[in-house]
C-alpha positions, 0 to 999 in steps of 0.5 A: 556736434552733428554735421550737415551732409551736402552732395552734388546732384550726381548722388542720384538719391530720390528727393524724398530720401534726401529730405528724410535724411536731411541731405542738402543736394546741389544740383547739376544742370542739363540741356537738350539744346546747349542754350537753356540749362535746367537744374536737374530734379528741381527744374527737370524731373528725371523721368521727363529727362529720360522721356525726352532722350527716348523720344529724341534718340538723335539729340545728345543732351549736355550737362553742366556742373554746379557753379561756385555761387551754387555752392556758396549759397549752399554753404552760407546758411550752415556757416552762419549757424556754425554747423560743420559741413561735409560736402561729397562730390562726384569723382574729379575724373568726370567733373569739376564740381569738386573744384567749384566746391573748394573755391566756394569753401575759400569764399565762405571761409573769408566771410565766416572764418570759423566755418568748418567745411570739408570738401571730399572727392568721392572718386564715385558717381551716381548710385555708388556716390549715393550710398557713400553719402548715406554712409556719411549720414549714418555716421552723423546719426551715430555721433561721429564728429566731422573729422572722424567721418572724413577719416572713415570715408576716405578709408572706404573709398577704394572699396567702391565699385560700379558694375554696369552695362549700357544700351549703346556706347554712342553717348559715351563717345559723343560726350568724350567720356570713353576713357579706357573703353576707347578700344571697344567696338561697342556700336558694332553689331549691337555689342554691349559693353560691360564696364566697371568704375573704380577709383574714379575711372571706368574700365572695360570688363568685357563684351556681350551680344545681348542685354540679358547675357550682359546682366547675367555677367554683371551678377557673375562678376559681383560674386567673383569680385567678393571672392577675389577680395575675400570679404563678405557682401553683408559688410557692404552697402549695395544698390541697383541703378537704372535709367528709363526702365524700372521694370527691368531694374526690378527684375535685375535686382531680384536676380541679383538678390537671388544670386547673392543669397546663395553666398551671403546674408543680404537683407535688401538691395534698394533700387535708385534711378540714375540721374541726368548728370550721368545719363547724358553719358550712358544714354537712357538704358544703363543698368548695374549696381554699386557697392561700397564697404559700410563704415561700421564693418 
């Protein structure tokens, strides 16, 4: 039996793609005044969110996780129809979304004892979580059972990486997500931090004094990563993530693609916009890439 793929809004997949692939997204909430919260995408389009950030640089937006009731409402229709569910959530190091989903699973299981619901901590976020979710969809389409898909995805989680840079460290500091970057003087003299997310946490990978040098280093770090692990980029799903500036994202993707074609048979690198859930912590100018090993490699 096929299963239903569900993810929280951190997956940052375009709405047209989630509709095409039948992915049920449970949105986060975002607010600019800490009073009224809007469902990301559904009530607050991502482009509008970024425009407000850029137009109001002294206002730091906030996000709020999906509630238990949000997940109950997402799970119930599939439980009622006897459809197994796989719910993939943002890393627990960043949000309690996974905990909300687990509580909802318990409630639905009381209402529908035969319901099959697997809730997974992806240890990822944003575009990396998105391509991880798409791997789950690919497995479902290939006829994997829910149990087989969960096992395979758990084996792939450690391969996931996000390599990125941001316009300013102010948003990370303000949101309390500075973590392992606490020692960086990122706001001094315009220094740009280089950051990696792996196994659910962020770590510093260096500093640059210009945006262009930062992007070039990300491309070099990508090559170094594959050399270090001794694996082929062709065996990975790779995507570029960006914030406000699509033109910059296109240029970065093209440069990354040209570099990787020198040492790998890469066919495509899609571009996904980083959503409000993560942008409240990165600011309007994050850019980078996510990569995770494909299920069938």
